[in-house]
C-alpha positions, 0 to 999 in steps of 0.5 A: 588204156596204157599211157605212151611215153617216149622213155618208159620205164624198163620192165621186164619183156618190155624193150625201150628205145632210151634206157630209163637212167639215161633218160632221166640224165638227159632230162636234167641236163636239158633244163640246165641248158635251157635256163642257162642258154635261155637266160644268156641269149635273152640277156644278149638279145634284149640288149642288143635289140634295144640299141638298135630298134627306134623303140628300146622297150620293143626291143628288149621284148623280142630279144628276150622272147628270141633268147627263150626259143633258143634255149628251148631249141637247145634243150630239145636237142639235148632231150632227144640226144639219145633218140639221135644218136640211135638214129645214127647208129642204125642210119644205114638201115633206116636208109636201106629200109627207105630205099627198098620199102618205100621206094619200092612200094612208090615205084609199084604204084607208079609204074607197072609191076614188071617195070618196077621189078626190073629196076629192083631186080637188075641192080641186083643181079648185076651186084651178084654177078660181078666179084668186084661188086659183091666184094664191095657189098660185102666190106660194106656189110662188115663196116656196118656190123662192126659199128654195131658190134662195138656199140653192143661191146662198149654198152657191156663194158660200161654196165661190168665196170665200175662207171656206172654213170659212164656215157656210150661213145659216139661210133663215128663211120667205118671204112674197109681197109686191106686188113680189115675195117677201120672204125672211129668213134669218140669216147665219152665220160666213163670209158677210156683208151686204156680200157679198150686196149686191155680188152682187145683180145675179147674185142677180137672174139665180137668182132670174130677177126684175128686181130684187133688194134687200137689207137689215138686218131688224133695227137691233140683229141684224146677222145677221138680213137680208132679201131683196126679190125684185122681179118687177113694178112694182105702180105700173105695174098699171091700177087699174079704178074706178067713181068716174067713173061716179057723177059726172054730167059735162057736156061743155059745162061748163068748170070754172073756178077759184072764185077767179078769176071768168071775164073776157071781152073783155079786151085787152092793149093796155087795161091801163096799163103799170107806172110807173117806180120813183122815183130814189134821192136822195143814195144812199139808199133812198127810204122808202115815203112818198118813194116 
């Protein structure tokens, strides 16, 4: 009988939620956090409760116990952080699964099947019929896909680089832009902005986009960066305007400048030629009166 483990070893044909090196690293960090935070909180809690409670011994015991509980909670958070990060990266899919599967199952067991089908079918039909809703769903879909593609690209970049112990960046949020999508992320040790700037061409191929631009999202935090995925040029789009229909235009009237009245029948031979400049006297530049 195989033993269940949250962080199993990586064998051929086995899919793990968290890789073994990352699991070992976070387990070591969790032990350090437990002792550092636990001891610090225990000392502070014991001293604080010893002076505030009527029985100092009871206060010291309660403060020490509370401090180690705080250290244990912090260690658990650090230990399962890779799992929490994976849940954050797949949060949109998890929410969609809960709404469709869990919500649909609960709805079918609550109301008749026809009513449940109408509750799910009418919104889907409205979204498919309206162009604005279809575009919105498509932009949300591309934002979700961009987050996963950026995460997989950073994972391959870390495996192929010299920073073998690097940590994957935290992919924050993504939103649609007039030219495509923008994704924000927080870089971790092992990956810098220069590493990504030198691979914008590979990123564009990864996203299937025309161009990718990368920059800092904050002036004070170098790890906070954004990735612009350019899929289209909004300046090339045809903009329809009804303003020309509001102006009455007569093709027989030729517009002229208000500062220059129209001149007709003027020949260039009638224009006198300009006089030559007066010669200089004694190498001195002539004044306006002499000229």
